C-alpha angles and dihedrals in degrees: 000000000000117000116232116238115244116269116260119259110276099209128074136061117307113270094013130119093265093060098040103054130061115240136170103195113085093197092058089045089054092049091050091048091052090048089051090051091049089049089060092045089056092048091049091047091053093048092047091050090053091048090051092047091054093044093244093127121056106226092195091070111104095224092049091047090052091049091050092051091050093049091046092049090051099044111026098072090057095039091050092057091049092047089058088062100032111031120199111277116216093336092312113121111206096179095100090052091050091049091051091051091050091049090050091049093049092049094050092044091053093049092045094049091045092052095039099047099026101237 
Protein backbone atom coordinates (compact mmCIF):
# COMPACT_ATOMS: atom_id res chain seq x y z
CA UNK A 1 0.00 0.00 0.00
CA UNK A 2 1.35 3.42 -0.96
CA UNK A 3 1.31 6.11 1.73
CA UNK A 4 -0.32 9.38 0.79
CA UNK A 5 1.88 12.48 1.07
CA UNK A 6 0.77 15.05 3.64
CA UNK A 7 -1.57 17.76 2.42
CA UNK A 8 0.06 21.10 1.63
CA UNK A 9 -0.22 23.87 4.15
CA UNK A 10 -3.50 25.72 3.68
CA UNK A 11 -2.42 29.14 4.91
CA UNK A 12 -0.23 31.63 3.12
CA UNK A 13 -0.36 33.54 -0.10
CA UNK A 14 -0.95 31.53 -3.28
CA UNK A 15 2.24 30.32 -4.90
CA UNK A 16 4.41 31.09 -1.90
CA UNK A 17 6.48 28.82 0.27
CA UNK A 18 3.74 28.42 2.87
CA UNK A 19 1.31 26.93 0.36
CA UNK A 20 3.75 24.73 -1.53
CA UNK A 21 5.36 22.69 1.24
CA UNK A 22 3.77 20.27 3.69
CA UNK A 23 4.19 21.17 7.31
CA UNK A 24 2.79 19.93 10.61
CA UNK A 25 3.69 22.71 13.04
CA UNK A 26 1.18 25.58 13.07
CA UNK A 27 3.60 27.96 14.80
CA UNK A 28 6.14 27.60 12.01
CA UNK A 29 3.31 28.01 9.49
CA UNK A 30 2.29 31.25 11.22
CA UNK A 31 5.87 32.55 11.20
CA UNK A 32 6.18 31.77 7.50
CA UNK A 33 2.86 33.48 6.81
CA UNK A 34 4.02 36.63 8.66
CA UNK A 35 7.31 36.56 6.76
CA UNK A 36 5.37 36.29 3.48
CA UNK A 37 3.25 39.29 4.46
CA UNK A 38 6.36 41.30 5.36
CA UNK A 39 7.90 40.28 2.02
CA UNK A 40 4.99 41.96 0.26
CA UNK A 41 5.21 45.03 2.51
CA UNK A 42 8.86 45.45 1.47
CA UNK A 43 7.97 45.03 -2.23
CA UNK A 44 5.16 47.60 -1.94
CA UNK A 45 7.45 50.04 -0.09
CA UNK A 46 10.05 49.79 -2.87
CA UNK A 47 7.47 50.32 -5.61
CA UNK A 48 5.93 53.28 -3.79
CA UNK A 49 9.37 54.84 -3.30
CA UNK A 50 10.01 54.56 -7.06
CA UNK A 51 6.62 56.10 -7.84
CA UNK A 52 7.40 59.01 -5.52
CA UNK A 53 10.85 59.46 -7.07
CA UNK A 54 9.31 59.74 -10.55
CA UNK A 55 6.52 62.08 -9.33
CA UNK A 56 3.77 59.61 -10.16
CA UNK A 57 2.26 59.75 -6.66
CA UNK A 58 1.15 63.03 -5.12
CA UNK A 59 2.55 63.03 -1.58
CA UNK A 60 0.25 65.89 -0.56
CA UNK A 61 -2.79 63.61 -0.73
CA UNK A 62 -3.94 62.59 2.77
CA UNK A 63 -4.47 58.93 1.86
CA UNK A 64 -1.06 58.69 0.21
CA UNK A 65 0.59 60.40 3.17
CA UNK A 66 -1.05 57.92 5.56
CA UNK A 67 0.05 54.99 3.40
CA UNK A 68 3.61 56.35 3.32
CA UNK A 69 3.72 56.73 7.09
CA UNK A 70 2.45 53.16 7.57
CA UNK A 71 4.99 51.73 5.11
CA UNK A 72 7.78 53.74 6.69
CA UNK A 73 6.81 52.60 10.19
CA UNK A 74 6.84 48.97 9.04
CA UNK A 75 10.04 49.00 6.99
CA UNK A 76 12.40 51.73 8.20
CA UNK A 77 13.43 50.09 11.51
CA UNK A 78 14.62 47.01 9.60
CA UNK A 79 16.10 48.99 6.69
CA UNK A 80 17.98 51.25 9.12
CA UNK A 81 19.74 48.26 10.71
CA UNK A 82 20.70 46.91 7.30
CA UNK A 83 21.95 50.33 6.14
CA UNK A 84 24.41 50.34 9.05
CA UNK A 85 26.04 47.27 7.51
CA UNK A 86 25.42 47.98 3.80
CA UNK A 87 25.39 51.74 3.13
CA UNK A 88 23.75 53.09 -0.04
CA UNK A 89 26.16 52.89 -2.97
CA UNK A 90 25.96 55.74 -5.46
CA UNK A 91 22.37 56.55 -4.55
CA UNK A 92 21.32 52.90 -4.81
CA UNK A 93 19.86 51.53 -1.56
CA UNK A 94 20.36 47.78 -1.35
CA UNK A 95 18.72 47.36 2.06
CA UNK A 96 15.36 46.11 0.67
CA UNK A 97 17.16 43.46 -1.37
CA UNK A 98 19.14 42.36 1.68
CA UNK A 99 15.94 42.17 3.75
CA UNK A 100 14.25 40.02 1.08
CA UNK A 101 17.24 37.65 1.01
CA UNK A 102 17.16 37.33 4.80
CA UNK A 103 13.41 36.64 4.75
CA UNK A 104 13.96 33.96 2.11
CA UNK A 105 16.75 32.38 4.17
CA UNK A 106 14.66 32.35 7.36
CA UNK A 107 11.70 30.78 5.56
CA UNK A 108 13.75 28.02 4.00
CA UNK A 109 15.62 27.39 7.25
CA UNK A 110 12.33 27.02 9.12
CA UNK A 111 10.92 24.63 6.53
CA UNK A 112 14.15 22.63 6.39
CA UNK A 113 14.40 22.32 10.17
CA UNK A 114 10.72 21.45 10.44
CA UNK A 115 11.04 18.69 7.86
CA UNK A 116 14.45 17.51 9.09
CA UNK A 117 13.74 17.39 12.80
CA UNK A 118 9.99 16.83 12.68
CA UNK A 119 8.76 19.80 14.68
